[in-house]
C-alpha positions as CSV (number, residue, x, y, z in Angstrom):
1,M,0.1,-0.1,-0.2
2,N,1.1,3.4,-1.0
3,E,2.4,5.5,2.3
4,N,0.8,8.6,1.2
5,F,-2.6,7.0,1.2
6,N,-5.2,9.0,2.9
7,P,-8.4,7.5,2.8
8,R,-9.6,10.8,4.2
9,Q,-9.0,12.3,0.9
10,I,-10.8,9.2,-1.7
11,R,-12.3,10.6,-5.2
12,I,-14.7,8.3,-7.4
13,G,-14.6,9.4,-10.9
14,V,-17.6,9.2,-12.4
15,P,-17.3,8.3,-16.3
16,Q,-20.0,10.7,-17.7
17,E,-20.2,8.7,-21.4
18,F,-22.2,6.3,-18.6
19,Y,-24.9,8.6,-18.4
20,P,-25.7,7.6,-22.3
21,N,-29.4,9.3,-23.8
22,G,-32.2,6.7,-23.3
23,L,-30.7,5.4,-20.1
24,S,-33.7,4.2,-18.4
25,S,-35.2,6.3,-15.3
26,D,-34.9,3.3,-12.8
27,N,-31.0,3.2,-13.7
28,L,-30.7,6.5,-13.5
29,A,-32.2,6.6,-9.9
30,A,-29.9,3.8,-8.7
31,W,-27.0,5.6,-10.2
32,N,-27.4,8.5,-8.6
33,K,-29.1,7.0,-5.2
34,A,-25.2,5.4,-5.1
35,L,-23.5,8.6,-5.8
36,D,-25.6,10.4,-3.3
37,V,-24.8,7.8,-0.6
38,F,-20.7,8.3,-1.3
39,S,-21.1,12.4,-1.9
40,R,-22.8,12.6,1.9
41,Q,-19.3,11.0,3.2
42,S,-17.6,14.1,4.2
43,H,-13.9,12.9,3.2
44,V,-15.3,11.5,-0.2
45,K,-15.4,13.6,-3.4
46,I,-17.2,12.7,-6.7
47,V,-15.2,13.8,-9.2
48,P,-16.5,13.8,-13.4
49,I,-14.0,12.2,-15.8
50,S,-14.1,11.0,-19.3
51,L,-13.6,8.0,-20.7
52,P,-13.6,8.3,-24.2
53,N,-13.2,4.7,-25.3
54,A,-15.9,3.8,-23.3
55,P,-18.5,3.0,-26.7
56,Y,-16.1,0.6,-27.9
57,T,-16.0,-1.6,-24.6
58,M,-18.9,-3.6,-26.3
59,S,-17.0,-4.9,-29.6
60,C,-14.0,-5.5,-27.1
61,Y,-16.1,-7.8,-24.5
62,S,-17.9,-9.4,-27.7
63,V,-14.6,-10.2,-29.4
64,L,-13.2,-11.6,-25.8
65,T,-16.0,-13.7,-25.1
66,S,-16.1,-15.4,-28.2
67,C,-12.6,-16.0,-28.1
68,E,-13.1,-17.5,-24.5
69,V,-16.1,-19.8,-25.8
70,A,-13.9,-21.1,-28.5
71,S,-11.0,-21.9,-26.2
72,N,-13.2,-23.1,-23.5
73,F,-15.5,-25.4,-25.7
74,A,-12.2,-27.0,-27.8
75,R,-12.0,-29.6,-24.8
76,F,-15.9,-30.5,-25.3
77,D,-15.3,-33.3,-28.0
78,G,-17.4,-36.0,-26.3
79,L,-14.2,-38.4,-25.9
80,K,-13.1,-36.6,-22.1
81,Y,-15.6,-34.1,-21.7
82,G,-18.7,-33.2,-21.9
83,Y,-22.1,-35.3,-23.7
84,H,-21.2,-38.0,-25.8
85,T,-22.6,-39.6,-29.0
86,K,-24.5,-42.8,-29.1
87,F,-23.2,-44.7,-32.1
88,D,-24.2,-48.1,-33.5
89,I,-21.1,-50.5,-32.3
90,D,-21.6,-52.9,-35.5
91,N,-21.3,-50.0,-37.8
92,V,-17.6,-49.5,-38.4
93,E,-18.0,-45.9,-40.3
94,E,-19.5,-44.6,-36.9
95,Y,-16.0,-44.9,-35.2
96,D,-14.4,-42.3,-37.5
97,L,-13.1,-39.4,-35.2
98,K,-14.4,-36.4,-37.5
99,K,-17.7,-38.0,-37.7
100,I,-17.9,-38.6,-33.8
101,L,-16.8,-35.0,-33.0
102,T,-19.2,-33.6,-35.6
103,K,-22.2,-35.6,-34.4
104,T,-21.1,-34.8,-30.6
105,R,-21.2,-31.0,-31.0
106,N,-24.2,-30.9,-33.2
107,E,-26.4,-32.7,-30.4
108,S,-25.2,-31.0,-27.6
109,L,-24.1,-27.4,-29.0
110,G,-26.7,-24.6,-29.4
111,N,-26.7,-22.7,-32.7
112,I,-25.9,-19.5,-30.6
113,V,-22.5,-21.2,-28.8
114,K,-21.3,-22.9,-32.1
115,S,-21.5,-19.5,-33.7
116,R,-19.4,-17.9,-31.2
117,I,-17.0,-20.6,-31.2
118,V,-16.8,-20.0,-35.0
119,S,-16.2,-16.4,-34.8
120,G,-13.8,-17.0,-31.3
121,N,-11.6,-19.2,-33.7
122,Y,-11.6,-16.4,-36.6
123,F,-10.4,-13.9,-33.7
124,L,-7.3,-16.1,-32.5
125,L,-6.4,-16.8,-35.8
126,K,-6.2,-13.3,-37.0
127,R,-3.2,-11.7,-36.7
């Protein structure tokens, strides 16, 4: 901890970008109530700040979560982890690994998860 830290001089930065047009009155009221609780403390100062890159946060979040889904769901192959498809033991063709993996993932993963895996792999392979 910084030796110069004084808990009596706490400043809370409030990003002005967090007050977008169309913010619901309920959310605005909750936000303002929280700020009011802090501002009533004699040692806390509320300071307006700017986060100019805030509009890009959802795009970044979307890319990162797609990459995370792609990397985490790679292990759900039906061999060691996750759902395992049923196949006919007498039919040797069904023992093809690619077919087993494809069938397992088609049966166990929804369309949204599959689309995130595809987009995540795209972003992970991009340089």
